[in-house]
N, CA, C and O atoms as a GROMACS GRO file, in nm:
protein
  300
    1MET      N    1   0.057   1.663   0.997
    1MET     CA    2   0.152   1.590   0.927
    1MET      C    3   0.249   1.509   1.030
    1MET      O    4   0.267   1.562   1.139
    2SER      N    5   0.302   1.405   1.009
    2SER     CA    6   0.380   1.316   1.112
    2SER      C    7   0.520   1.400   1.110
    2SER      O    8   0.563   1.468   1.018
    3ASN      N    9   0.572   1.379   1.220
    3ASN     CA   10   0.721   1.420   1.246
    3ASN      C   11   0.816   1.308   1.244
    3ASN      O   12   0.921   1.318   1.307
    4TYR      N   13   0.785   1.197   1.172
    4TYR     CA   14   0.867   1.077   1.191
    4TYR      C   15   0.981   1.108   1.088
    4TYR      O   16   0.953   1.170   0.985
    5THR      N   17   1.108   1.066   1.113
    5THR     CA   18   1.212   1.062   1.028
    5THR      C   19   1.199   0.996   0.914
    5THR      O   20   1.240   1.040   0.807
    6GLN      N   21   1.134   0.873   0.933
    6GLN     CA   22   1.103   0.780   0.804
    6GLN      C   23   0.958   0.757   0.813
    6GLN      O   24   0.905   0.723   0.919
    7PRO      N   25   0.887   0.778   0.694
    7PRO     CA   26   0.743   0.768   0.678
    7PRO      C   27   0.690   0.643   0.693
    7PRO      O   28   0.576   0.627   0.736
    8HIS      N   29   0.770   0.541   0.659
    8HIS     CA   30   0.735   0.400   0.663
    8HIS      C   31   0.753   0.339   0.792
    8HIS      O   32   0.847   0.369   0.866
    9VAL      N   33   0.658   0.247   0.824
    9VAL     CA   34   0.677   0.162   0.949
    9VAL      C   35   0.758   0.059   0.899
    9VAL      O   36   0.724  -0.005   0.799
   10GLY      N   37   0.872   0.035   0.965
   10GLY     CA   38   0.967  -0.079   0.932
   10GLY      C   39   0.930  -0.203   1.002
   10GLY      O   40   0.853  -0.198   1.098
   11PRO      N   41   0.983  -0.322   0.959
   11PRO     CA   42   0.936  -0.455   1.003
   11PRO      C   43   0.949  -0.462   1.162
   11PRO      O   44   0.856  -0.511   1.225
   12GLU      N   45   1.042  -0.424   1.216
   12GLU     CA   46   1.051  -0.427   1.365
   12GLU      C   47   0.954  -0.320   1.433
   12GLU      O   48   0.912  -0.344   1.546
   13GLN      N   49   0.922  -0.214   1.373
   13GLN     CA   50   0.820  -0.124   1.434
   13GLN      C   51   0.686  -0.183   1.416
   13GLN      O   52   0.600  -0.165   1.501
   14LEU      N   53   0.665  -0.250   1.315
   14LEU     CA   54   0.529  -0.310   1.295
   14LEU      C   55   0.501  -0.409   1.392
   14LEU      O   56   0.394  -0.415   1.452
   15LYS      N   57   0.616  -0.505   1.412
   15LYS     CA   58   0.599  -0.613   1.525
   15LYS      C   59   0.568  -0.531   1.656
   15LYS      O   60   0.470  -0.566   1.723
   16GLU      N   61   0.639  -0.432   1.696
   16GLU     CA   62   0.632  -0.353   1.819
   16GLU      C   63   0.484  -0.283   1.826
   16GLU      O   64   0.414  -0.296   1.927
   17LEU      N   65   0.447  -0.220   1.733
   17LEU     CA   66   0.317  -0.165   1.710
   17LEU      C   67   0.193  -0.272   1.742
   17LEU      O   68   0.106  -0.256   1.828
   18THR      N   69   0.206  -0.375   1.662
   18THR     CA   70   0.088  -0.466   1.676
   18THR      C   71   0.112  -0.577   1.780
   18THR      O   72   0.011  -0.632   1.823
   19GLY      N   73   0.230  -0.618   1.825
   19GLY     CA   74   0.253  -0.706   1.924
   19GLY      C   75   0.254  -0.849   1.855
   19GLY      O   76   0.251  -0.952   1.922
   20TYR      N   77   0.257  -0.848   1.722
   20TYR     CA   78   0.261  -0.978   1.643
   20TYR      C   79   0.385  -0.989   1.558
   20TYR      O   80   0.442  -0.890   1.511
   21ASP      N   81   0.427  -1.117   1.540
   21ASP     CA   82   0.543  -1.131   1.442
   21ASP      C   83   0.508  -1.180   1.305
   21ASP      O   84   0.584  -1.164   1.209
   22ARG      N   85   0.392  -1.239   1.297
   22ARG     CA   86   0.340  -1.307   1.157
   22ARG      C   87   0.254  -1.206   1.082
   22ARG      O   88   0.162  -1.145   1.137
   23PRO      N   89   0.288  -1.191   0.959
   23PRO     CA   90   0.212  -1.098   0.870
   23PRO      C   91   0.050  -1.110   0.885
   23PRO      O   92  -0.025  -1.013   0.889
   24GLY      N   93   0.013  -1.244   0.892
   24GLY     CA   94  -0.127  -1.252   0.887
   24GLY      C   95  -0.186  -1.203   1.037
   24GLY      O   96  -0.299  -1.152   1.040
   25ASP      N   97  -0.116  -1.217   1.147
   25ASP     CA   98  -0.173  -1.159   1.270
   25ASP      C   99  -0.151  -0.997   1.269
   25ASP      O  100  -0.236  -0.921   1.316
   26GLN      N  101  -0.029  -0.950   1.212
   26GLN     CA  102  -0.027  -0.819   1.204
   26GLN      C  103  -0.147  -0.750   1.104
   26GLN      O  104  -0.196  -0.640   1.129
   27LYS      N  105  -0.183  -0.826   0.993
   27LYS     CA  106  -0.293  -0.778   0.904
   27LYS      C  107  -0.416  -0.775   0.978
   27LYS      O  108  -0.488  -0.676   0.969
   28ARG      N  109  -0.452  -0.883   1.057
   28ARG     CA  110  -0.578  -0.858   1.126
   28ARG      C  111  -0.580  -0.757   1.243
   28ARG      O  112  -0.686  -0.706   1.279
   29TRP      N  113  -0.466  -0.730   1.301
   29TRP     CA  114  -0.456  -0.630   1.404
   29TRP      C  115  -0.482  -0.488   1.332
   29TRP      O  116  -0.566  -0.410   1.378
   30LEU      N  117  -0.400  -0.459   1.209
   30LEU     CA  118  -0.414  -0.340   1.142
   30LEU      C  119  -0.567  -0.316   1.103
   30LEU      O  120  -0.624  -0.208   1.123
   31GLU      N  121  -0.629  -0.428   1.044
   31GLU     CA  122  -0.768  -0.412   0.988
   31GLU      C  123  -0.860  -0.385   1.104
   31GLU      O  124  -0.962  -0.318   1.086
   32ARG      N  125  -0.831  -0.434   1.225
   32ARG     CA  126  -0.923  -0.413   1.353
   32ARG      C  127  -0.905  -0.269   1.388
   32ARG      O  128  -0.998  -0.206   1.437
   33HIS      N  129  -0.795  -0.218   1.366
   33HIS     CA  130  -0.778  -0.076   1.401
   33HIS      C  131  -0.800   0.034   1.290
   33HIS      O  132  -0.768   0.152   1.306
   34GLY      N  133  -0.849  -0.010   1.189
   34GLY     CA  134  -0.877   0.085   1.069
   34GLY      C  135  -0.753   0.133   1.002
   34GLY      O  136  -0.760   0.246   0.953
   35ILE      N  137  -0.634   0.065   0.992
   35ILE     CA  138  -0.515   0.112   0.939
   35ILE      C  139  -0.491   0.056   0.807
   35ILE      O  140  -0.485  -0.067   0.803
   36LYS      N  141  -0.476   0.119   0.697
   36LYS     CA  142  -0.461   0.081   0.571
   36LYS      C  143  -0.306   0.036   0.570
   36LYS      O  144  -0.217   0.083   0.641
   37TYR      N  145  -0.294  -0.072   0.470
   37TYR     CA  146  -0.161  -0.133   0.458
   37TYR      C  147  -0.146  -0.190   0.306
   37TYR      O  148  -0.242  -0.194   0.230
   38ALA      N  149  -0.022  -0.232   0.270
   38ALA     CA  150  -0.008  -0.292   0.133
   38ALA      C  151   0.055  -0.431   0.180
   38ALA      O  152   0.112  -0.450   0.287
   39VAL      N  153   0.034  -0.521   0.081
   39VAL     CA  154   0.115  -0.650   0.107
   39VAL      C  155   0.212  -0.669  -0.002
   39VAL      O  156   0.175  -0.687  -0.118
   40ARG      N  157   0.342  -0.666   0.036
   40ARG     CA  158   0.447  -0.690  -0.056
   40ARG      C  159   0.463  -0.831  -0.118
   40ARG      O  160   0.412  -0.930  -0.066
   41LYS      N  161   0.529  -0.834  -0.221
   41LYS     CA  162   0.554  -0.968  -0.290
   41LYS      C  163   0.587  -1.078  -0.192
   41LYS      O  164   0.536  -1.190  -0.201
   42ASP      N  165   0.674  -1.044  -0.096
   42ASP     CA  166   0.712  -1.159   0.002
   42ASP      C  167   0.611  -1.184   0.115
   42ASP      O  168   0.637  -1.261   0.208
   43GLY      N  169   0.487  -1.114   0.104
   43GLY     CA  170   0.397  -1.140   0.208
   43GLY      C  171   0.415  -1.057   0.319
   43GLY      O  172   0.321  -1.058   0.398
   44THR      N  173   0.515  -0.984   0.347
   44THR     CA  174   0.522  -0.888   0.461
   44THR      C  175   0.431  -0.764   0.421
   44THR      O  176   0.390  -0.743   0.307
   45LEU      N  177   0.405  -0.683   0.536
   45LEU     CA  178   0.308  -0.573   0.522
   45LEU      C  179   0.371  -0.446   0.517
   45LEU      O  180   0.470  -0.430   0.587
   46SER      N  181   0.328  -0.351   0.444
   46SER     CA  182   0.385  -0.221   0.457
   46SER      C  183   0.284  -0.108   0.470
   46SER      O  184   0.180  -0.100   0.404
   47THR      N  185   0.325  -0.024   0.561
   47THR     CA  186   0.232   0.097   0.593
   47THR      C  187   0.310   0.220   0.625
   47THR      O  188   0.433   0.215   0.624
   48THR      N  189   0.246   0.328   0.654
   48THR     CA  190   0.315   0.446   0.687
   48THR      C  191   0.266   0.494   0.821
   48THR      O  192   0.154   0.463   0.860
   49TRP      N  193   0.349   0.572   0.895
   49TRP     CA  194   0.300   0.632   1.010
   49TRP      C  195   0.191   0.734   0.999
   49TRP      O  196   0.121   0.763   1.096
   50GLY      N  197   0.176   0.786   0.886
   50GLY     CA  198   0.062   0.873   0.865
   50GLY      C  199  -0.073   0.786   0.846
   50GLY      O  200  -0.183   0.830   0.879
   51LEU      N  201  -0.055   0.672   0.797
   51LEU     CA  202  -0.184   0.577   0.798
   51LEU      C  203  -0.214   0.517   0.912
   51LEU      O  204  -0.331   0.487   0.939
   52VAL      N  205  -0.098   0.489   1.005
   52VAL     CA  206  -0.130   0.450   1.140
   52VAL      C  207  -0.188   0.572   1.227
   52VAL      O  208  -0.280   0.542   1.304
   53GLU      N  209  -0.156   0.673   1.225
   53GLU     CA  210  -0.220   0.800   1.296
   53GLU      C  211  -0.356   0.812   1.236
   53GLU      O  212  -0.446   0.817   1.320
   54ALA      N  213  -0.393   0.818   1.116
   54ALA     CA  214  -0.523   0.825   1.051
   54ALA      C  215  -0.614   0.719   1.101
   54ALA      O  216  -0.733   0.742   1.125
   55GLY      N  217  -0.562   0.607   1.115
   55GLY     CA  218  -0.651   0.484   1.146
   55GLY      C  219  -0.678   0.498   1.297
   55GLY      O  220  -0.779   0.441   1.336
   56LEU      N  221  -0.608   0.561   1.382
   56LEU     CA  222  -0.603   0.549   1.527
   56LEU      C  223  -0.668   0.687   1.585
   56LEU      O  224  -0.719   0.688   1.697
   57ILE      N  225  -0.664   0.790   1.513
   57ILE     CA  226  -0.712   0.925   1.547
   57ILE      C  227  -0.862   0.903   1.587
   57ILE      O  228  -0.934   0.842   1.508
   58GLY      N  229  -0.908   0.944   1.695
   58GLY     CA  230  -1.037   0.954   1.744
   58GLY      C  231  -1.096   0.821   1.789
   58GLY      O  232  -1.207   0.812   1.841
   59SER      N  233  -1.014   0.718   1.763
   59SER     CA  234  -1.060   0.573   1.799
   59SER      C  235  -1.052   0.549   1.954
   59SER      O  236  -1.119   0.465   2.015
   60GLY      N  237  -0.960   0.635   2.010
   60GLY     CA  238  -0.923   0.594   2.143
   60GLY      C  239  -0.831   0.475   2.164
   60GLY      O  240  -0.821   0.425   2.276
   61VAL      N  241  -0.764   0.428   2.062
   61VAL     CA  242  -0.675   0.320   2.065
   61VAL      C  243  -0.534   0.375   2.104
   61VAL      O  244  -0.482   0.468   2.042
   62SER      N  245  -0.475   0.313   2.210
   62SER     CA  246  -0.342   0.337   2.229
   62SER      C  247  -0.252   0.308   2.146
   62SER      O  248  -0.266   0.209   2.074
   63MET      N  249  -0.138   0.390   2.139
   63MET     CA  250  -0.027   0.354   2.046
   63MET      C  251   0.060   0.252   2.101
   63MET      O  252   0.141   0.200   2.024
   64GLU      N  253   0.056   0.214   2.228
   64GLU     CA  254   0.110   0.106   2.292
   64GLU      C  255   0.096  -0.027   2.224
   64GLU      O  256  -0.010  -0.062   2.172
   65PRO      N  257   0.211  -0.105   2.224
   65PRO     CA  258   0.184  -0.243   2.186
   65PRO      C  259   0.090  -0.323   2.264
   65PRO      O  260   0.067  -0.291   2.381
   66ASP      N  261   0.030  -0.428   2.209
   66ASP     CA  262  -0.055  -0.511   2.288
   66ASP      C  263   0.025  -0.626   2.335
   66ASP      O  264   0.043  -0.730   2.271
   67PHE      N  265   0.069  -0.600   2.445
   67PHE     CA  266   0.147  -0.721   2.526
   67PHE      C  267   0.056  -0.843   2.571
   67PHE      O  268   0.111  -0.945   2.612
   68GLY      N  269  -0.070  -0.834   2.566
   68GLY     CA  270  -0.172  -0.928   2.602
   68GLY      C  271  -0.152  -1.051   2.512
   68GLY      O  272  -0.201  -1.158   2.548
   69VAL      N  273  -0.080  -1.044   2.392
   69VAL     CA  274  -0.071  -1.153   2.308
   69VAL      C  275   0.010  -1.261   2.366
   69VAL      O  276  -0.005  -1.380   2.336
   70PHE      N  277   0.109  -1.212   2.463
   70PHE     CA  278   0.200  -1.298   2.530
   70PHE      C  279   0.140  -1.398   2.634
   70PHE      O  280   0.196  -1.502   2.669
   71ASP      N  281   0.010  -1.352   2.682
   71ASP     CA  282  -0.047  -1.427   2.774
   71ASP      C  283  -0.198  -1.464   2.736
   71ASP      O  284  -0.277  -1.504   2.821
   72GLY      N  285  -0.227  -1.449   2.619
   72GLY     CA  286  -0.365  -1.502   2.571
   72GLY      C  287  -0.472  -1.415   2.590
   72GLY      O  288  -0.587  -1.454   2.570
   73LYS      N  289  -0.441  -1.278   2.636
   73LYS     CA  290  -0.533  -1.188   2.667
   73LYS      C  291  -0.551  -1.072   2.559
   73LYS      O  292  -0.601  -0.964   2.591
   74ALA      N  293  -0.512  -1.098   2.440
   74ALA     CA  294  -0.515  -1.015   2.343
   74ALA      C  295  -0.664  -0.960   2.306
   74ALA      O  296  -0.760  -1.038   2.310
   75ALA      N  297  -0.678  -0.840   2.273
   75ALA     CA  298  -0.813  -0.783   2.224
   75ALA      C  299  -0.849  -0.834   2.096
   75ALA      O  300  -0.955  -0.798   2.043
   0.00000   0.00000   0.00000
């Protein structure tokens, strides 16, 4: 079980996690890493830290943001 004080990943945390600002880019990143999410009425994404952990466990994926997006070297 996660030890996060807030179970939901906030908008700024989602940007930090994925390295992307736009929901479409965030969606592709989450899908690529096996993380389930919901799309809100306004088009933004919603997920929880538990789903993030479940998607990344055993995949060898770093929890660090993908800063390669800034220089065109994103995975």
